[in-house]
N, C-alpha and C positions, 0 to 999 in steps of 0.2 A: 630702588623699590626692593624689599625684601621679598625672598620667594613665598608663595602662598604654603600654609601648612595643609596637610592632606585633610583633615577634618573640614577645612573649607570646601574643598571640592567634593568630598563626600557628602556634606551637607546640601549642596546644590545638585549633586547626582540624586539623591533621594527626593527631594523636591520636585525636580524635572521629570523623574521617572513616575511619580504618583499623579503630578499632573497631566503627563502625556497620556498615561492610562485612563485617567477619569475623563479626558477630552476624546479620547477614540471611543470610549463606551458611550459617552453622552451624544457624540455626533456620529453613532454609528450608521445612520440613515444617510448621512452626508458622505460617507467614505465611497460610495459609488455613484454619486451623483456627478454630472458633467459639469455643472456649473451652480452657482448660488442663484436663487430665485425668490421673489417674495420680501415683503418690506421695503426698505430702500435700496436692496441689493438686485442688480440687473446684470444679465449675463453680458461679457465684453465680446465684442465681435471678434471671430477667428482670424479675419485678416487683418494683417498689421496696417494695409493701406487704409481700411475703413476707421481703424483707431487712429491713424496718422490725419485723416481727414476731419474726424471729430475734434482733434487737439488743436489743429491751426486753424478751425473756423471760428470766425469771431461770434456767430449766432447758432443756436442749436434749437431743434424743435422740443418744446417741452411736453408734457403729457397731454395737453389739452389741443395740441397741435398749432400752437402759437409760437413765434419765433421768440427766444429769449437769450441772454448773455451765455457764452459757453462756459463750461464748468471746469475750473481749474484741476480737480481731480482727474481730468482726461490725460494730463501729462505724465502722472504717476501711472495710469492705466497704459499709456504708450511706453513707459520704462518697462513695466511687467511684461507686457507683449513682446517687445523686442528681446528682452533678456529669457523669455521662455518659448520662442519661435512662434508665437500666435496663440499660446495657451494661458493668456493672462486670468482667463474665468478660474483654470485649475491653481493658478497660484493663488488667487483670492480666496478660493475654498479653503486651501490649506492654511492661509493665514488665520482664517476664522476658526476652522477646527483647531489649531496650535495657539490660538491668542492667549490664553491663559499661562502655558509653558513659556512661549517667548515673553511675555510681560514679566515673568519671574526671572526670567534670565538677565533681561535688562535691569531690572530692579537690584538684582543680587550685585550685579558688576557695579551700579551705581552707589550701591550701598558701602562699598569700598571706601568712599570718600569720608564717611563720617565715622566708620567703625571698623576695626580689624578683628574683630570678635566673630566666629562662624556663626554663632547663634544669632546675632543680630542681623547678620545678611540675609540669612534664611528667615528669619522673621519678615524682614523688609520684603523679601521675594515672595513669600506668602501672601502677606497683606496685598500688596500690589495687585497680586495675580486674582486675588478673591474680592477686589473691589466691585460692588456692584454696578457701578457705571460701566466697567467693561463687558458684564455679563448682559446689561440691558443693550448696549450697542450691538453686541453680538446677535442677540434676540432679535433685534429690529433690523438688522441687515445694514447698519450704518458703517460701513466699511472705513471711511475716513476717520471716524472716531477710535474704531477699533486699532488702526495703524498709528494714530496719534497717541494711545494709550502706550502702545509697545514702545514707541519711540521716545517718549517723554522722559524717562529716566536718563537717556542718551543725552538728550539736549540738555537737561540739569547739569550732567556730569560735563559736558563739554563746556558750558557757561562757568560752572565753579573752576574748572582747570585753567579756563582763560582768565578769570580774575585772579586765581593765584598767580599765574604766570606774571600778568601785569603787575601785581604788587611786588613780585620777587625782582623783576626789571625796574620797577621804581627805586626799590630799596638800593640794588646794586647800582643803577646810575647816581643815587644821591652819595654814595660814598666816595 
């Protein structure tokens, strides 16, 4: 794979700098918040043991006090909680604050599959970071949708690379 030109990285740097600046200004009230609250976002327990208990339980109390099926998102919260030593709420807070720049970075990386031109990659990053679905999910506190939006370009990139590898393997074995 050829080395990337400097304008590729310069375009990414400019886009990320602008999006980080806009995000920090737009979410300046959240910069001092200890956790997310409101909408679908709820603070995560500070105890890794409690997060573990929510993750491995088959039933969880819903908002009406009834028992319901456990939430699969709890596994991701457990991972965040373990990696951050019990500060998963802070991790989720920063994911929400930096959702647009993180989305742009993953889209820029994935756009390298279909174009080697810096302008196309920067344009793809900007479009993906400014998609209204991301900002609606952020505004409503739907953390699963925000994380899915950030990771979707990486999933697509992995799928395309896997298909290319399979095709190359099939061509190699056919010879």
